C-alpha positions as CSV (number, residue, x, y, z in Angstrom):
1,M,7.9,31.7,-7.1
2,T,4.4,30.9,-8.4
3,D,1.3,33.1,-7.8
4,D,0.0,30.7,-5.0
5,T,3.4,30.4,-3.3
6,V,3.8,32.7,-0.3
7,I,7.0,31.3,1.3
8,E,9.9,29.8,-0.6
9,I,13.0,28.6,1.2
10,S,15.9,27.4,-1.0
11,N,19.0,25.5,0.2
12,V,19.0,27.0,3.7
13,W,21.9,26.0,6.0
14,K,22.4,27.1,9.6
15,I,25.7,26.1,11.3
16,F,26.3,27.3,14.9
17,G,29.9,28.0,15.8
18,A,32.8,30.4,15.4
19,R,33.6,29.3,11.8
20,P,30.3,28.4,10.1
21,Q,31.4,29.3,6.5
22,Q,34.5,27.1,6.8
23,A,32.4,24.3,8.2
24,L,29.9,24.6,5.4
25,Q,32.7,24.6,2.8
26,A,34.1,21.4,4.4
27,I,30.7,19.8,4.2
28,R,30.3,20.6,0.5
29,D,33.9,19.7,-0.4
30,R,34.5,16.6,1.8
31,G,31.0,15.4,2.6
32,L,31.4,15.8,6.4
33,G,28.6,14.5,8.7
34,K,27.3,16.3,11.8
35,A,29.6,14.4,14.1
36,E,32.7,15.2,12.0
37,V,31.7,18.9,11.8
38,L,31.4,19.0,15.6
39,A,34.8,17.3,16.1
40,E,36.7,19.3,13.5
41,F,35.1,22.8,13.8
42,N,33.3,22.7,17.2
43,A,30.2,23.6,15.2
44,V,26.7,22.3,15.2
45,V,24.6,21.8,12.0
46,G,21.1,23.1,12.9
47,V,19.6,23.2,9.4
48,A,21.1,21.3,6.5
49,D,20.2,22.3,2.9
50,V,16.5,22.7,3.4
51,S,14.2,23.8,0.6
52,L,10.4,24.1,0.7
53,N,7.5,26.2,-0.3
54,V,4.3,27.2,1.5
55,R,1.1,27.9,-0.5
56,R,-1.3,30.7,0.0
57,G,-3.8,30.0,2.8
58,E,-2.4,26.6,3.7
59,I,-1.4,25.2,7.2
60,F,2.0,23.8,6.6
61,C,3.2,21.7,9.6
62,I,6.9,21.1,10.2
63,M,7.5,18.4,12.7
64,G,10.2,16.2,14.1
65,L,11.7,15.1,17.4
66,S,13.6,17.4,19.7
67,G,16.8,18.5,18.1
68,S,15.5,17.9,14.5
69,G,15.9,21.5,13.6
70,K,12.2,22.5,13.1
71,S,12.2,25.5,15.5
72,T,15.6,26.6,14.2
73,L,14.3,26.5,10.7
74,V,11.2,28.6,11.3
75,R,13.2,31.3,13.0
76,H,14.9,31.9,9.7
77,F,11.7,32.9,8.0
78,N,11.7,36.3,9.6
79,R,15.4,36.3,10.3
80,L,15.3,36.0,14.0
81,L,18.2,33.7,13.1
82,E,20.5,34.5,10.2
83,P,21.1,31.6,7.9
84,T,24.7,30.5,7.1
85,A,23.6,30.1,3.4
86,G,20.4,29.9,1.4
87,K,17.6,32.1,0.1
88,I,14.3,33.1,1.8
89,E,11.4,34.7,-0.1
90,I,8.1,35.8,1.4
91,E,5.4,37.2,-0.9
92,G,8.2,37.8,-3.4
93,T,10.4,39.8,-1.0
94,D,14.0,38.6,-0.6
95,V,14.1,38.6,3.2
96,M,17.9,38.2,3.2
97,A,18.3,41.5,1.2
98,L,16.4,43.7,3.8
99,G,18.4,46.1,6.0
100,P,17.6,46.6,9.7
101,K,14.7,49.1,9.4
102,P,13.0,47.5,6.3
103,L,13.3,44.1,8.1
104,Q,11.6,45.5,11.2
105,E,8.9,47.0,9.1
106,F,8.5,43.7,7.2
107,R,8.1,41.8,10.4
108,N,5.6,44.2,11.8
109,R,3.4,44.1,8.8
110,K,3.8,40.7,7.1
111,I,4.5,38.2,9.9
112,G,2.8,37.2,13.1
113,M,4.4,34.9,15.6
114,V,2.9,32.7,18.3
115,F,5.3,30.8,20.7
116,Q,4.8,28.1,23.2
117,N,5.5,30.8,25.9
118,F,2.6,33.1,25.8
119,A,4.8,36.2,26.5
120,L,1.9,38.4,27.6
121,M,2.7,41.7,29.3
122,P,1.6,41.3,32.9
123,H,1.0,45.0,33.5
124,R,-1.3,45.4,30.5
125,S,-4.9,44.3,30.1
126,V,-5.8,41.6,27.7
127,L,-7.1,44.2,25.3
128,D,-3.9,46.2,25.5
129,N,-1.8,43.1,24.9
130,V,-3.7,42.3,21.8
131,A,-3.4,46.0,20.6
132,M,0.4,46.0,21.0
133,P,1.3,45.3,17.3
134,L,-1.0,48.1,16.3
135,E,0.6,50.5,18.9
136,I,4.0,49.7,17.4
137,R,2.6,50.7,14.0
138,Q,1.5,54.0,15.7
139,V,-2.2,53.3,14.9
140,A,-4.4,55.8,16.8
141,K,-5.6,54.5,20.2
142,N,-9.3,54.4,19.4
143,E,-8.7,52.5,16.2
144,R,-6.3,50.0,17.6
145,M,-8.6,49.3,20.5
146,R,-11.5,48.8,18.1
147,Q,-9.5,46.3,16.0
148,A,-8.2,44.5,19.1
149,A,-11.7,44.1,20.5
150,A,-12.8,42.7,17.1
151,I,-10.1,40.1,17.2
152,L,-10.9,39.2,20.8
153,D,-14.5,38.5,19.7
154,I,-13.2,36.2,16.9
155,V,-11.2,34.1,19.5
156,E,-14.3,34.3,21.8
157,L,-12.6,36.3,24.5
158,G,-14.5,39.6,24.0
159,A,-15.7,39.7,27.6
160,W,-12.2,39.3,29.0
161,G,-10.6,42.5,27.5
162,A,-10.3,44.3,30.8
163,K,-8.7,41.4,32.7
164,F,-5.0,40.8,33.2
165,A,-3.1,37.8,32.0
166,H,-2.8,36.2,35.4
167,E,-6.6,36.1,35.7
168,L,-6.9,33.8,32.6
169,S,-6.3,30.1,32.3
170,G,-3.4,28.8,30.2
171,G,-5.6,28.0,27.3
172,M,-7.2,31.5,27.4
173,Q,-3.7,33.1,27.6
174,Q,-2.7,31.2,24.5
175,R,-5.8,32.4,22.7
176,V,-4.8,36.0,23.6
177,G,-1.3,35.3,22.2
178,L,-3.0,34.1,18.9
179,A,-5.3,37.2,18.9
180,R,-2.2,39.5,19.3
181,A,-0.5,37.8,16.3
182,L,-3.7,38.3,14.3
183,A,-4.4,41.9,15.3
184,A,-1.8,43.3,12.9
185,N,-3.5,41.3,10.1
186,P,-0.3,39.6,8.9
187,D,0.0,37.7,5.7
188,V,1.9,34.9,7.4
189,L,1.6,33.2,10.8
190,L,4.5,31.4,12.4
191,M,3.5,29.2,15.2
192,D,6.1,27.4,17.2
193,E,4.6,24.5,19.3
194,P,1.9,26.9,20.5
195,F,-0.2,24.3,22.3
196,S,2.4,21.9,23.6
197,A,2.5,23.3,27.2
198,L,-1.2,22.8,27.7
199,D,-3.2,19.9,29.1
200,P,-4.4,17.4,26.5
201,L,-8.1,18.4,26.7
202,I,-7.4,22.2,26.4
203,R,-4.9,21.4,23.7
204,R,-7.5,19.6,21.6
205,Q,-10.0,22.5,22.2
206,L,-7.4,25.0,21.0
207,Q,-6.7,22.9,17.9
208,D,-10.4,22.9,17.1
209,E,-10.4,26.7,17.7
210,F,-7.4,27.2,15.4
211,I,-9.0,25.0,12.7
212,R,-12.1,27.1,12.9
213,L,-10.2,30.4,12.7
214,S,-8.1,29.2,9.8
215,K,-11.3,28.6,7.8
216,I,-12.5,32.1,8.6
217,L,-9.2,34.1,8.2
218,K,-7.4,31.9,5.6
219,K,-4.0,32.9,6.9
220,T,-0.9,31.2,5.5
221,T,0.5,29.4,8.5
222,V,3.7,27.5,9.3
223,F,3.0,25.4,12.4
224,I,5.8,23.7,14.3
225,T,5.0,20.6,16.3
226,H,6.6,17.4,17.7
227,D,3.2,15.7,17.8
228,L,2.3,13.8,14.7
229,D,-1.4,13.5,15.7
230,E,-1.5,17.3,15.9
231,A,0.1,17.7,12.5
232,V,-2.2,15.2,10.9
233,R,-5.2,16.9,12.5
234,I,-4.6,20.4,11.4
235,G,-2.0,20.4,8.6
236,D,-2.8,20.6,4.9
237,R,0.8,19.4,4.3
238,I,3.4,18.0,6.7
239,A,7.2,18.3,6.5
240,I,9.2,15.8,8.6
241,M,12.7,16.8,9.7
242,R,15.5,14.7,11.1
243,D,19.0,15.9,12.1
244,G,18.4,19.3,10.4
245,Q,17.4,17.8,7.1
246,M,14.0,17.6,5.4
247,V,13.1,13.9,5.1
248,Q,9.7,14.1,3.4
249,I,7.0,16.7,2.5
250,G,3.4,15.7,1.6
251,T,-0.2,15.4,2.8
252,A,-0.9,13.3,5.8
253,E,-2.2,10.6,3.5
254,D,0.9,10.8,1.3
255,I,3.2,10.3,4.3
256,V,1.2,7.5,5.9
257,M,0.6,5.6,2.7
258,H,4.0,6.2,1.1
259,P,6.7,6.9,3.7
260,A,10.0,8.0,2.2
261,D,12.2,5.8,4.3
262,D,12.2,3.5,7.4
263,Y,12.5,6.6,9.7
264,V,9.3,8.1,8.4
265,A,7.6,4.6,8.4
266,D,8.5,4.2,12.1
267,F,7.4,7.8,12.8
268,V,3.9,7.2,11.3
269,A,3.4,3.6,12.4
270,G,1.1,4.5,15.2
271,I,-1.2,6.8,13.2
272,S,-4.6,5.4,12.5
273,R,-5.4,5.4,8.7
274,L,-9.1,5.7,9.3
275,K,-9.3,9.5,9.2
276,V,-6.2,10.0,7.0
277,V,-6.6,7.7,4.0
278,R,-9.2,8.8,1.4
279,A,-11.1,6.9,-1.2
280,H,-8.9,7.9,-4.1
281,A,-5.9,6.1,-2.4
282,V,-7.9,2.9,-2.0
283,M,-9.8,2.6,-5.3
284,Q,-9.0,0.3,-8.2
285,P,-9.7,1.1,-11.9
286,I,-13.3,0.4,-12.9
287,E,-12.2,-1.5,-16.0
288,A,-10.1,-4.0,-13.9
289,H,-13.0,-4.6,-11.5
290,V,-15.5,-5.1,-14.3
291,A,-13.1,-7.6,-16.1
292,T,-12.9,-9.7,-12.9
293,H,-16.4,-9.3,-11.4
294,G,-18.6,-8.3,-14.2
295,P,-20.7,-5.1,-14.7
296,L,-21.7,-2.9,-11.8
297,S,-25.3,-2.8,-10.9
298,A,-27.3,0.4,-11.4
299,D,-27.8,0.9,-7.7
300,T,-24.1,0.8,-6.8
301,P,-23.5,3.4,-4.1
302,R,-21.2,6.3,-4.9
303,V,-18.9,8.4,-2.7
304,D,-16.7,11.4,-3.4
305,E,-12.9,10.7,-3.9
306,S,-12.2,12.5,-0.6
307,E,-14.3,10.1,1.5
308,T,-12.4,8.8,4.6
309,L,-11.5,5.2,5.1
310,S,-13.5,5.2,8.3
311,N,-16.7,6.1,6.5
312,L,-16.0,3.6,3.6
313,I,-15.6,0.8,6.1
314,T,-19.0,1.7,7.7
315,M,-20.6,1.6,4.2
316,A,-19.0,-1.8,3.5
317,I,-20.5,-3.2,6.7
318,D,-24.0,-2.4,5.4
319,K,-23.4,-3.1,1.7
320,D,-22.1,-6.4,0.2
321,G,-21.2,-5.0,-3.2
322,A,-18.6,-2.5,-4.6
323,I,-18.6,1.2,-4.0
324,L,-18.1,3.6,-6.9
325,V,-15.8,6.6,-6.4
326,E,-16.5,9.8,-8.3
327,D,-14.6,13.1,-8.8
328,K,-16.6,16.1,-9.9
329,G,-19.5,14.0,-11.0
330,A,-17.4,11.5,-13.0
331,D,-16.9,7.8,-12.0
332,V,-13.1,7.3,-11.5
333,G,-12.7,4.1,-9.5
334,V,-14.2,1.2,-7.5
335,I,-13.6,0.1,-3.9
336,T,-14.4,-3.4,-2.7
337,R,-14.3,-4.9,0.8
338,A,-11.0,-6.6,-0.1
339,D,-9.5,-3.2,-1.0
340,L,-10.5,-1.8,2.4
341,L,-9.2,-4.8,4.3
342,R,-5.9,-4.7,2.5
343,T,-5.5,-1.0,3.3
344,V,-6.2,-1.5,7.0
345,I,-3.9,-4.5,7.3
346,E,-1.0,-2.7,5.6
347,G,-1.4,0.1,8.1
348,T,-1.2,-2.3,11.1
349,E,2.0,-2.7,13.0
350,V,3.3,-6.3,13.0
351,S,5.1,-7.2,16.2
């Protein structure tokens, strides 16, 4: 595990059934598929040989259709589910080696969870709900209320501390759930489709709120979603699962520009490249451009290598010539209108 790696998952399997170890051995020895495992062992392969790492401070989105194994996988990180095989390390701690009491302590201090179901205590005030993790740690009442109030201010619900959950809208309740997870100041946040039960407008507002909070708090976050637009919008990296297996891991740009297989290509076909693709993925070498078109003029406009395709197209509408791409002050490539058109056309579905 490197210094910037917070979570490392190695060769994790989860097989549900009465004989999981025998089923796993048969998979390894005879190469059985999911249907064959079900028929022979009456067992279901929930997670199949998944390995990944999550870096410090990043939002790592795991996504896939229903039944892909994404929620099953994330419940292994803090051993809400016990894996059939594999290794799980968080901040250098071998989670599989922890006994019951150390595991409980580890969950309380290291990991915060936010579920689709808000799971707020109806008999407690909003402030008391947020303070619950600190109460479990036996933090003195005045101190835990102070910390809970500070977190409520961060999620912009400071004025609602004395209210009860039923007095809040769904979006507000989910923000309380997020505040409760943050109150214990965990190193890692696990978020399992936290916004999927909300109306589209409220969902987008909460995505904006979460992006804002992430920039402030810099929490290492594993975010489960079935919505590719949501993953593209908030994720630093995205992992796509299918039938319990990890199909591809990369940035939104990596996955959209270089899908690993036809399944991923179909999955991302409807995603607009305009906000996902950056200048560095579109540019051509300066030498190749000069050899074909001659030297660049002194007033050639420059953009950073992270500029979006959308902004590049806007620039190309107003400027006839090429656009220079720079990285840390050095010219690294050139973009022409033809490069932009080619990128847009390649990202368009052909019926």
